[in-house]
C-alpha positions as CSV (number, residue, x, y, z in Angstrom):
1,M,-6.8,2.0,-23.2
2,T,-4.3,2.2,-20.4
3,R,-2.2,5.3,-20.5
4,T,1.6,5.5,-21.1
5,G,4.3,6.6,-18.7
6,K,4.5,9.8,-20.7
7,D,0.8,10.4,-20.2
8,Y,1.2,9.9,-16.5
9,L,4.2,12.3,-16.1
10,Q,2.4,15.0,-18.1
11,A,-0.7,14.7,-15.8
12,L,1.5,15.5,-12.8
13,R,2.1,19.0,-14.2
14,D,-1.3,20.3,-13.1
15,G,-0.4,22.9,-10.4
16,R,-0.9,20.6,-7.4
17,E,0.3,22.3,-4.2
18,I,3.1,20.3,-2.6
19,W,5.4,21.6,0.1
20,L,8.8,20.2,1.0
21,D,11.6,21.8,3.1
22,G,9.8,25.1,3.3
23,E,9.4,25.5,-0.5
24,R,6.6,24.7,-2.9
25,V,7.5,22.0,-5.4
26,D,6.9,23.3,-9.0
27,D,7.3,20.0,-10.9
28,L,7.4,16.5,-9.5
29,T,8.9,15.2,-12.7
30,T,12.0,17.2,-12.4
31,H,12.4,17.8,-8.6
32,P,15.3,15.9,-7.1
33,A,13.0,14.7,-4.2
34,F,10.5,13.0,-6.5
35,R,11.7,12.6,-10.1
36,R,13.1,9.1,-10.0
37,S,10.1,7.7,-8.0
38,V,7.5,9.2,-10.3
39,R,9.6,7.8,-13.2
40,S,9.3,4.3,-11.6
41,I,5.5,4.8,-11.5
42,A,5.6,5.8,-15.1
43,D,7.4,2.6,-15.9
44,L,4.5,0.7,-14.4
45,Y,2.1,2.3,-16.8
46,D,4.5,1.6,-19.7
47,M,4.5,-2.1,-18.7
48,T,0.8,-2.3,-19.6
49,H,1.8,-1.6,-23.2
50,E,4.5,-4.2,-23.4
51,P,3.4,-7.5,-25.0
52,V,5.1,-9.6,-22.4
53,H,3.1,-7.9,-19.6
54,S,-0.1,-6.6,-21.2
55,D,-2.2,-9.8,-21.0
56,A,-1.5,-10.0,-17.3
57,L,-2.0,-6.3,-16.5
58,T,-5.0,-5.4,-18.6
59,V,-8.4,-7.0,-19.3
60,A,-11.3,-6.4,-21.7
61,L,-14.5,-5.7,-19.7
62,P,-18.1,-5.8,-21.0
63,G,-19.3,-2.2,-21.7
64,F,-15.8,-0.8,-22.1
65,D,-14.4,0.1,-25.5
66,E,-10.8,-0.6,-24.7
67,P,-9.0,-2.9,-22.3
68,V,-8.5,-1.4,-18.8
69,S,-6.2,-2.0,-15.9
70,R,-7.0,-5.4,-14.3
71,A,-6.9,-3.6,-10.9
72,Y,-10.3,-2.0,-11.8
73,Q,-11.8,-5.4,-12.7
74,I,-14.7,-6.7,-10.5
75,P,-13.8,-10.4,-10.4
76,R,-16.7,-12.7,-11.1
77,T,-15.0,-16.0,-10.7
78,R,-12.1,-17.6,-8.8
79,D,-10.0,-17.6,-12.0
80,E,-10.6,-13.8,-12.4
81,L,-9.6,-13.2,-8.8
82,R,-6.4,-15.2,-9.4
83,A,-5.7,-13.3,-12.5
84,K,-6.1,-10.0,-10.6
85,G,-3.6,-11.4,-8.0
86,K,-1.1,-12.2,-10.8
87,A,-1.4,-8.6,-12.0
88,F,-0.6,-7.3,-8.5
89,K,2.4,-9.6,-8.4
90,R,3.7,-8.5,-11.7
91,W,3.6,-4.8,-10.8
92,S,5.0,-5.4,-7.3
93,E,8.0,-7.2,-8.7
94,A,8.9,-4.1,-10.7
95,S,9.5,-2.2,-7.4
96,F,10.6,-5.3,-5.5
97,G,7.7,-4.9,-3.1
98,F,8.6,-1.4,-2.0
99,F,5.7,0.6,-3.6
100,G,2.9,-0.1,-1.2
101,R,0.5,2.4,-2.7
102,S,1.1,1.8,-6.4
103,P,-1.8,2.8,-8.6
104,D,-3.4,-0.7,-8.4
105,Y,-3.8,-0.5,-4.6
106,M,-6.7,1.9,-4.4
107,A,-8.0,0.9,-7.8
108,S,-8.8,-2.5,-6.4
109,A,-10.8,-0.8,-3.6
110,V,-12.7,1.3,-6.0
111,A,-13.7,-1.9,-7.8
112,G,-14.6,-3.3,-4.4
113,F,-17.0,-0.4,-3.8
114,A,-18.5,-0.9,-7.3
115,A,-19.1,-4.6,-6.6
116,A,-21.6,-3.7,-3.9
117,P,-22.8,-0.2,-4.6
118,G,-26.1,-0.7,-2.6
119,I,-24.1,-0.3,0.6
120,L,-23.9,3.4,-0.2
121,E,-27.7,3.9,-0.2
122,G,-28.0,5.8,3.0
123,A,-31.1,7.1,4.8
124,S,-30.7,10.7,3.5
125,F,-28.1,10.4,0.7
126,D,-27.7,7.7,-2.0
127,G,-24.1,7.5,-3.3
128,S,-24.5,4.2,-5.2
129,A,-24.8,5.7,-8.7
130,N,-22.0,8.1,-8.0
131,I,-19.6,5.3,-7.0
132,L,-20.4,3.3,-10.1
133,A,-19.9,6.4,-12.3
134,H,-16.6,7.0,-10.5
135,W,-15.4,3.4,-11.0
136,R,-16.1,3.7,-14.7
137,R,-14.4,7.1,-15.1
138,M,-11.3,6.0,-13.2
139,A,-11.0,2.7,-15.1
140,E,-11.6,4.4,-18.5
141,G,-9.0,7.1,-17.8
142,D,-6.6,4.6,-16.1
143,L,-6.3,7.2,-13.3
144,Y,-4.2,6.9,-10.2
145,Q,-6.6,7.0,-7.2
146,A,-4.8,8.1,-4.0
147,H,-6.5,8.2,-0.6
148,T,-6.5,9.6,2.9
149,L,-8.5,7.9,5.6
150,V,-6.9,8.7,9.0
151,N,-7.5,11.7,11.2
152,P,-4.4,13.6,12.5
153,Q,-3.0,12.4,15.9
154,V,-4.1,15.5,17.8
155,D,-5.9,13.9,20.8
156,R,-7.1,10.4,20.2
157,T,-9.0,10.4,23.5
158,K,-11.5,12.8,22.1
159,A,-14.1,12.4,19.3
160,P,-13.7,14.8,16.3
161,S,-16.4,17.1,17.6
162,E,-14.8,17.3,21.0
163,Q,-11.5,18.8,19.8
164,E,-10.6,22.3,20.8
165,E,-10.8,23.4,17.2
166,D,-13.7,22.2,15.1
167,D,-11.8,21.9,11.8
168,L,-8.8,19.8,12.9
169,Y,-10.4,16.8,11.3
170,L,-11.9,17.0,7.9
171,R,-15.6,17.9,8.0
172,V,-18.3,19.5,5.9
173,V,-18.5,23.2,6.6
174,R,-21.0,24.3,4.0
175,E,-23.7,22.8,1.7
176,R,-24.4,24.3,-1.7
177,D,-26.9,23.5,-4.4
178,D,-24.0,22.0,-6.5
179,G,-22.0,20.3,-3.8
180,I,-20.3,20.7,-0.4
181,V,-17.3,22.5,1.0
182,V,-15.0,20.7,3.4
183,R,-12.2,21.7,5.7
184,G,-9.7,19.9,7.9
185,A,-6.8,17.5,7.5
186,K,-6.1,13.8,7.0
187,M,-3.0,11.6,7.5
188,I,-1.2,9.6,6.2
189,G,-1.3,10.4,2.5
190,T,1.2,7.8,1.3
191,A,1.9,8.4,-2.4
192,A,-1.0,10.8,-2.4
193,A,1.0,13.5,-4.1
194,F,1.6,11.1,-7.0
195,G,-2.1,10.5,-7.7
196,D,-4.6,12.0,-10.1
197,E,-7.5,12.0,-7.6
198,I,-7.6,11.6,-3.8
199,F,-10.3,9.6,-2.1
200,V,-11.3,10.8,1.3
201,G,-13.2,8.6,3.8
202,V,-13.2,7.0,7.2
203,T,-12.9,3.4,8.3
204,Q,-13.6,3.6,12.0
205,R,-17.0,3.7,13.6
206,M,-18.4,7.1,14.6
207,A,-21.3,8.1,16.7
208,P,-24.3,9.7,15.0
209,S,-23.3,13.0,16.6
210,E,-20.2,13.0,14.5
211,A,-22.2,13.2,11.2
212,D,-20.3,16.3,10.0
213,Y,-17.1,14.2,9.8
214,A,-18.8,11.2,8.2
215,L,-17.9,11.9,4.5
216,S,-16.7,9.9,1.5
217,F,-15.7,11.6,-1.8
218,S,-13.0,11.9,-4.4
219,V,-11.5,15.1,-5.9
220,P,-8.6,15.9,-8.2
221,V,-5.3,16.4,-6.2
222,S,-5.0,19.8,-7.9
223,S,-8.3,21.0,-6.5
224,P,-8.0,24.5,-5.0
225,G,-7.4,24.2,-1.3
226,V,-5.8,20.7,-1.4
227,R,-2.3,21.0,0.1
228,F,0.3,18.4,0.7
229,I,3.0,18.8,3.4
230,S,5.5,16.1,2.6
231,R,7.8,14.3,5.0
232,A,11.5,14.3,4.4
233,S,12.4,12.8,1.0
234,Y,14.7,9.8,1.1
235,E,15.1,10.1,-2.6
236,A,16.5,13.6,-2.2
237,K,19.0,12.3,0.4
238,A,20.1,9.5,-1.8
239,S,23.4,10.5,-3.2
240,S,23.2,8.0,-6.1
241,V,21.3,5.0,-7.3
242,F,24.5,2.8,-6.7
243,D,24.7,3.9,-3.0
244,Y,20.9,3.9,-2.4
245,P,19.3,1.7,-5.1
246,L,15.9,1.5,-3.4
247,S,15.3,4.9,-1.7
248,S,16.5,6.7,-4.8
249,R,13.9,5.1,-7.0
250,F,11.0,3.8,-4.9
251,D,10.3,6.5,-2.3
252,E,6.5,6.8,-2.5
253,N,6.6,9.6,0.1
254,D,4.0,10.4,2.7
255,A,2.2,13.6,3.4
256,L,-0.2,15.4,5.7
257,V,-3.0,16.5,3.4
258,V,-4.9,19.7,4.3
259,Y,-8.3,20.4,2.8
260,D,-8.8,24.2,3.1
261,N,-12.4,25.0,2.0
262,V,-12.3,22.4,-0.8
263,F,-15.4,22.3,-3.0
264,V,-16.7,18.8,-3.8
265,P,-19.5,18.5,-6.5
266,W,-22.4,16.2,-5.5
267,E,-21.5,13.7,-8.2
268,R,-18.2,13.1,-6.5
269,V,-19.7,12.4,-3.1
270,F,-20.3,8.8,-2.1
271,A,-21.4,9.1,1.5
272,Y,-22.7,12.2,3.2
273,R,-23.1,12.8,6.9
274,D,-23.8,9.1,7.6
275,P,-21.4,7.4,10.0
276,E,-22.9,4.0,9.4
277,V,-22.6,4.1,5.6
278,C,-19.0,5.4,5.9
279,H,-18.1,2.5,8.1
280,L,-19.9,-0.1,6.0
281,Q,-18.3,1.2,2.8
282,F,-15.1,-0.6,3.6
283,W,-16.3,-3.5,5.9
284,K,-19.4,-4.6,4.0
285,T,-18.0,-4.3,0.4
286,P,-14.9,-6.1,-0.9
287,A,-12.9,-2.8,-0.6
288,F,-10.9,-3.6,2.5
289,L,-10.4,-7.2,1.5
290,S,-9.1,-5.9,-1.8
291,F,-6.6,-3.8,0.2
292,I,-5.4,-6.9,1.9
293,H,-5.3,-8.9,-1.3
294,H,-3.0,-6.4,-2.9
295,G,-1.0,-5.8,0.2
296,A,-0.5,-9.5,0.8
297,T,0.7,-10.1,-2.7
298,R,3.1,-7.2,-2.5
299,F,4.3,-8.5,0.9
300,W,5.0,-11.9,-0.6
301,T,7.0,-10.2,-3.3
302,K,8.9,-8.2,-0.7
303,L,9.8,-11.3,1.3
304,E,10.9,-13.0,-1.9
305,F,13.3,-10.1,-2.6
306,L,14.6,-9.9,1.0
307,T,15.1,-13.7,1.1
308,G,17.1,-13.4,-2.1
309,V,19.2,-10.7,-0.6
310,A,19.9,-13.0,2.3
311,I,21.0,-15.8,0.0
312,L,23.3,-13.5,-2.0
313,I,24.9,-12.3,1.3
314,A,25.5,-15.8,2.5
315,R,27.0,-16.7,-0.8
316,A,29.2,-13.6,-0.9
317,N,30.4,-14.4,2.6
318,N,31.0,-18.0,1.6
319,T,28.9,-19.2,4.5
320,Y,25.9,-20.5,2.5
321,D,26.7,-24.2,3.1
322,L,27.3,-23.8,6.9
323,P,24.5,-25.6,8.9
324,P,23.6,-22.6,11.1
325,V,23.3,-20.4,8.0
326,R,21.2,-23.0,6.2
327,M,18.9,-22.9,9.3
328,Q,18.6,-19.1,9.0
329,I,17.9,-19.3,5.2
330,G,15.4,-22.1,5.9
331,K,13.6,-19.9,8.4
332,L,13.3,-17.1,5.9
333,L,12.1,-19.4,3.2
334,A,9.4,-20.7,5.6
335,W,8.2,-17.2,6.3
336,L,8.2,-16.4,2.6
337,N,6.1,-19.4,1.8
338,T,3.7,-18.6,4.6
339,A,3.2,-15.2,3.0
340,K,2.7,-16.9,-0.4
341,A,0.3,-19.5,1.1
342,L,-2.0,-16.9,2.6
343,V,-2.4,-15.2,-0.8
344,V,-3.1,-18.5,-2.6
345,A,-5.5,-19.5,0.1
346,M,-7.5,-16.3,0.1
347,E,-7.9,-16.6,-3.6
348,E,-8.6,-20.3,-3.7
349,N,-11.2,-20.0,-1.0
350,C,-12.9,-16.9,-2.3
351,E,-16.4,-16.0,-1.3
352,P,-19.4,-14.4,-3.1
353,V,-19.8,-10.7,-2.4
354,P,-22.8,-10.4,0.0
355,G,-25.5,-8.3,-1.5
356,G,-23.3,-7.5,-4.5
357,E,-21.8,-9.2,-7.5
358,G,-18.7,-11.3,-8.1
359,V,-16.3,-12.9,-5.7
360,M,-13.9,-11.5,-3.1
361,P,-10.9,-12.9,-1.2
362,N,-11.7,-15.2,1.7
363,R,-12.4,-12.9,4.6
364,E,-11.0,-15.0,7.5
365,I,-7.8,-15.9,5.6
366,A,-7.3,-12.3,4.5
367,H,-7.6,-11.2,8.2
368,A,-5.0,-13.9,9.1
369,Q,-2.6,-12.2,6.8
370,L,-3.5,-8.8,8.3
371,A,-2.3,-10.1,11.6
372,T,0.7,-12.1,10.4
373,G,2.5,-9.7,8.1
374,P,3.2,-7.0,10.7
375,E,4.7,-9.6,13.0
376,L,6.8,-11.3,10.3
377,Y,8.5,-8.3,8.8
378,P,10.7,-7.2,11.6
379,K,11.7,-10.8,12.2
380,V,12.8,-11.1,8.6
381,L,14.9,-7.9,8.8
382,N,16.6,-9.2,12.0
383,E,17.5,-12.5,10.5
384,I,19.2,-10.9,7.5
385,K,21.0,-8.4,9.7
386,L,22.4,-11.4,11.7
387,L,23.6,-13.0,8.4
388,A,25.2,-9.8,7.2
389,G,27.1,-8.9,10.3
390,G,29.6,-6.0,10.1
391,G,29.5,-6.1,6.3
392,L,26.4,-3.9,6.4
393,I,28.2,-1.0,8.0
394,Q,31.8,-1.4,6.8
395,L,31.2,0.1,3.4
396,P,32.9,2.9,1.5
397,S,31.1,6.3,1.7
398,S,30.0,6.3,-2.0
399,Y,30.6,5.0,-5.4
400,R,33.2,7.7,-5.9
401,D,35.7,5.7,-3.9
402,L,35.6,3.1,-6.6
403,L,36.5,5.7,-9.2
404,Q,39.6,6.8,-7.4
405,P,42.4,4.4,-8.4
406,E,44.3,4.6,-5.2
407,V,41.2,3.8,-3.0
408,A,39.8,1.4,-5.5
409,G,43.0,-0.6,-5.3
410,L,42.7,-0.9,-1.5
411,L,39.0,-1.9,-1.8
412,G,39.9,-4.4,-4.4
413,K,42.3,-6.1,-2.0
414,Y,40.3,-5.9,1.3
415,V,36.6,-5.8,0.3
416,R,36.0,-8.9,-1.8
417,S,34.7,-12.4,-1.6
418,P,35.1,-15.7,-3.6
419,G,33.2,-14.9,-6.8
420,Y,32.6,-11.3,-5.8
421,D,35.0,-8.6,-6.7
422,S,35.0,-5.4,-4.7
423,E,32.5,-3.5,-6.9
424,R,29.9,-6.3,-6.8
425,R,30.3,-7.0,-3.1
426,I,29.9,-3.3,-2.3
427,K,26.9,-3.0,-4.6
428,L,25.2,-6.0,-2.8
429,F,25.8,-4.7,0.7
430,K,24.7,-1.1,-0.3
431,L,21.5,-2.7,-1.6
432,A,21.1,-4.7,1.7
433,W,21.7,-1.6,3.8
434,D,19.1,0.4,1.9
435,A,16.6,-2.4,2.5
436,L,17.6,-3.1,6.2
437,G,19.2,-0.1,7.9
438,S,18.8,3.2,6.0
439,E,16.2,5.8,6.9
440,F,14.2,4.4,4.0
441,A,14.4,1.0,5.5
442,G,13.3,2.3,8.9
443,R,10.2,3.9,7.3
444,H,9.3,0.5,5.6
445,D,9.6,-1.3,8.9
446,Q,7.1,1.1,10.4
447,Y,5.0,1.0,7.3
448,E,4.6,-2.8,7.3
449,R,3.5,-2.7,10.9
450,F,0.9,0.0,10.5
451,Y,-0.2,0.4,6.9
452,H,-3.5,-1.4,7.5
453,G,-4.0,0.3,10.8
454,S,-2.9,-0.2,14.4
455,P,-3.2,-3.7,16.0
456,H,-5.7,-2.4,18.5
457,V,-7.9,-1.6,15.6
458,Y,-7.5,-4.5,13.2
459,L,-7.1,-7.4,15.8
460,P,-10.5,-6.7,17.4
461,A,-12.0,-6.4,13.9
462,I,-10.7,-9.9,13.2
463,V,-12.7,-11.2,16.1
464,R,-15.8,-9.3,14.9
465,E,-15.4,-10.7,11.3
466,S,-14.4,-14.3,12.2
467,D,-16.4,-17.5,13.0
468,T,-15.6,-17.5,16.7
469,E,-18.6,-19.8,17.3
470,A,-17.0,-22.7,15.4
471,C,-13.9,-22.5,17.5
472,A,-15.9,-22.3,20.7
473,A,-18.1,-25.2,19.6
474,L,-15.2,-27.5,19.0
475,A,-13.7,-26.7,22.4
476,G,-17.1,-27.1,24.0
477,K,-17.5,-30.5,22.3
478,C,-14.4,-31.7,24.1
479,L,-15.6,-30.1,27.4
480,D,-18.9,-31.9,27.1
481,S,-17.2,-35.3,26.3
482,Y,-16.4,-36.1,29.9
483,D,-17.8,-35.4,33.4
484,L,-16.8,-35.5,37.0
485,V,-17.1,-39.3,37.4
486,E,-14.5,-39.9,34.7
487,R,-11.6,-38.7,36.8
């Protein structure tokens, strides 16, 4: 059975080591930098128990005593993949697309590993049984799987073993009869402090000489030696929900995660000192495609929300029916429906899992979304800023001005629109600013550009994973259709 929000909040009180502003955070559920955001995650868990949502968000699977989160389902058919996408959509709408690493994100990747466990059968270590047991345990407990995959940006021109210090990047430092000990760091732990367990792995190719760094495992976030050093909290800086309606409730946080002699039992290890298996774990199972499926669905939702904000701004400014404004709204709707079409297409044209079971999103269409989303997002933000104009920055400092009769009277006279009194207009533009111009908004602009990696990483990968020969063959067919005498 899926857990409740109360269950989730209680699980956060496990002694995990989180550092913010030079102090250790005692309790995420009460700390002003985290409490509203973790409450938003708790609300997601509560949704699975509401009759209006439970059928979409949970599923009965063979071999399980109770329904589980649909994110952990291995889809066997196109309809099951579509149903999984609908569950992603339902949860993403609850945060208006601003929780990129909600619990269903990594859960879908764990299901992707379990769909092709044979990939983890390495030459010297077989993690296939471990990943299947892990998938079952996470699904039965409805646990929140966080993850860290990226090495710190110390010196990207050097391989891990070439760094001046040998434990800058996470590596195995000791092998025991009952497991391994690891040390080093990973970035970027988005929402990692909110999880139950943290998956550690790598996605890039490594040379055989880098075997000490080629690891894949999962440990509880409260494991001794796991330390989170959080970035500045936008929730903590949000003076109120009225003034910062998004950053006050949906700040998933990001952290540097340091692993200081962390013990990992063998049963929690999935790949061990095997660069090839670590690489194939994401690229030859549906795991990375599951990332894209979830991210693309959330991106669609986010563009839906932002387009809605643009429409409300145009209506509030009484410019909605002006032809130039209609052109801008039309452009936003076109981009929104492009995002939607890519999700629908990758589901409709799903493919069998090679060497595994079930189906996965269409690889080439998923990769098209991978390249399209990061380019669209800043364009969407720019169009809405053009629509909003000076209204985005000419706002009262806080809701308190509306509670002061003398100031409220002036705002009622000068800050209003047809159909929008001062309170509603200010509320709308405060929402728009938090989505477009606040520090929270700036982080999301950066996030949407890089959350699936840097362009120099994923664009060449698209070439590797696509049918380039079909494109070349069509061009070659034209090239061969005429010769020198036909000039």
